[in-house]
N, C-alpha and C positions, 0 to 999 in steps of 0.2 A: 449591670452585667448582662451580656448578650446571651439569650437562651441557647441551649446546646443544639437545638434543632434549626437555628438560623446560621447559614453558612456564607453570608454575604462577604465578610472580611476576607476569608480564605479564598473564596471564589474570585474576588476582585484582584487579589495579588497574583493568583494563578493565571488568570486571563491576561493580565498585563505582562507577566513574564513570558507567556507563550508568544506574544507579539514582540517580545524583546524591546519593550518600551521602558524608559525610566519614568518615575513618578512625574517629573517635570514635563516630559514629552506627552504623557497622557493628559496632564493638566492643560497643556496648550491645546491639544486636540479637542478637549471637551469644554474649554473656556471656563475652567474652575481653578481654584488655587491648589498648588502642590500640597500645602499643609492639610487641606481638606482630604485629599486622597490618602495622605499618610495617616491621618486620624481614622479614616475608614478602614484601612488595612490593619491598623493596630488596635481596632475595636474601641477607640477612644470616643468615637461619635456613634452612639448606640442607635440612634434613630435617624438614618439618612432621609433627606427630604424626598418627596415624590418627584420633584424636578431632577434631582441628582440620579435617582433610580432610573428615570426615563432616559437620561443621557447615557448612562452605563449600558442600559438595555439596547438602545438604538445603536450605540457604537460597536458593541460586541455581538450584536444580532442574537442576543439571548434574552428570553423573557424575564420579567421581574420575578415571576414565580420560581423559575430555575435558579436565578441569582440568589434568592433567599432560601429556597427549600431543598435544593439538591447539592450534595457535596460533590462538586465536579472533580475533585482529586481522586475519587473512587471510580470514575468512569474510565473505560478503556480508550485507547488512542483513536480508534475508529469512531466511537460515539462522540468523543470530544470534537473531532474534525467535522462530524455531521452538524453539531451544534454551531460551530464557528462559521459555517457557510449558510446559516439561517434555518436549518431544519430542526428547530426546537419544537418539541411535541406540544408545548403550551401555545406557541405562536401559530404553528402550521396545522394544527388539528390532527397530529399523528403521522407526520411525514418522516419520523425517525426510521432509518433504513430497515426494511424488512425484505429479506431475500426471496425473490419469486422463484419457484421451482415447478417442475411437472413430475408426475408420478405415473407408474405403470398401473394396470388394472388391479394388481395385487399389492398396491401401495408402496412400491419401491421407487426411489428417485431415479429419474432418467439422467443421462449425461447429455446435456444440450451442446450442440456445435454452433459456434458463432462464426460464420464465414466472413471473409474480408468484405464482401459487398454489403454485409449487415452492420458494419462498424458504426456508421452514422445513426442507424436505427437503434443500436444497442445503447448509445449514450442517452438517447431520449426514452428508451423503453426498458432499461435494465431492471426496473421494479414494476413493470407492467405485466401481469400474468398472461394477457392476451398475446403480447409480443413474444415473451419467453415461450409460450405454447406454440408459436408459429415456427420456432427454430427446429432444425433436424435433431432427432433424438437417437441416442445409442445406449447400449448396455454392455458393460465389460465385467466378466466374472471375477477378475482379480481386484476390482475396486470394491472394498468391503467397509463396513463400519458406518456409523451415523455421520457421514460427511457428505458435502455437496460438491460435485465435480462438474467441470465444464471444459470444453475443448476450444482452443483458440489457434488460429494459424499464425506462423511467424513470418515476419518480413525482414529482409536484410540479413547481414551476417555478423551482427554484433555479438552473438553468442556462439560463434564458431569455436569448436568443431561441430556443434549441433547445426545441421544444415538449415538454410533458409527455406521457406515454403513447406515446412513440415507442420504436423499437427501436434500441439502440446496439450496433453491431458493434465488438468490442474485441479487443485483442491481449494475451496474457498477459505480465505484467511480472515478470521474474526478478530484476532488481536495482533495488530501490526508491531507491537512492542516486542514480540517474540521473534521477529525477523532479524536474523544475524547472518549476513552474506548468504541469503536464501534465494535460489533461483525462482523467479516469479514473473507472471504476466501482470503488468501494472496498467490499469485503465485510468487515464487522466480525464478530468471533467471537460476540458476545453480543447482536447486534441483528438482528432479522428484517426487514432492509431493505437495499436496494442504494443506496449513496450515490454520486451522480454529481457530482463536484467537480473543481476545478483543484487538483492535488496537488503539494506540494513536500515532499521528505524531507530532514530535517536533524537531527542530534543525537538519533537514535533516536526521532524524532517526525515525524508527518505533519501538515502544515497543510492544511486543506481549505477552499478558497475558492470562493464561488459567483459566477457571472457576474451573477446578479440581486442588485443592491446592497441589497435589503431583508433579505438573509440575512447574519448575522454569520459571521465565520471560525470554524472549529472546529480544535482541536488534539487529536490522539489519539496514544497510545503505540503504537509500531510493534508491540509484542507483542500488542496487542489486535486487530490486523488479520489477517484470514485470508488474503485474496488481494487483489491489485490488478490491474486489467485496463485497459490504455491505450486510449483512444478511437481508433477508425479512421474510422468513418463512422456515419451514422444513417439510419433509414428512418422516414418519417412520411407520413400521408395528410392532413396539415394544411398549407394554404397560408399563407405569411407574412401576418400581419394588419397589417403596417406596411411602408412603403416602406424600401428600404435607405437608410442614413444619407446616402450620397453623393447619391442621387437627391433626397432630401428637402432637402438643403443647396442643390443646384442649383435646385430649385423655389423655395426661399425667396429666393435671389439674383435669380432672374428676376422675382419679384414686387416686390422692392425696386427693380430697374431700371425696371420699369413705373411704379411710384409716383413715382420721381424724374423720369421722362420726362413724366408728367402734370403734376407740379408746375412743371417748366420751361415747359411749354406755357401753363399758367395765368398764369405771371409775364409771359410775352411778350404775352399778350392783356390 
């Protein structure tokens, strides 16, 4: 019987499922038999060989220690995604994501601003205290609580009626599984742009929806996402160029009433 503190079987099945692989497909990728993988997942093979453990570790980019000792099903989506891109604490000596911040002299968190020209630098220095410390810093009295905020500029009109080139104040999202059609700034690992979208996380995938109907929905693998920052508010110097929908509707109804009244008057005459 497998000891309760060994989680290899459940972890193997979880990792395979997250990659949407059948046992046969994984067996081909690792050059081992499908039946052996089935036995591992069903805990019929209690002592996997060192060679098999190395193959699983190298393929999933997760250390043998984590495969055996950590119940991966209890980790949040973000931490799982970090593991899947190779940031295993046992492999990398502690590279698991730690959010870099700056604070005021009285130990209150600043709100850093990431300008467009700093996008490339942010991808490389998002967890570098020196880089984060070099960003412009602000303080807003309405931002309270033990949360971390950051400001990102928007590009394009995918979230219209929120105008492009405004500043979006955001809150750091630690658990992506809680995102359900939530407006967010999404930082992709290999794209030098900040995506402003309505985000839903499900089955290790983030769906990105635009308020502007001319843009198609996007779907990205959670492991390709560096950070997600939830929308709090935005700053703009652009006045709305359209009336609010309710006002436009009321104006249309009044025009219809006026037309009907004129028609009735003509019929009487």
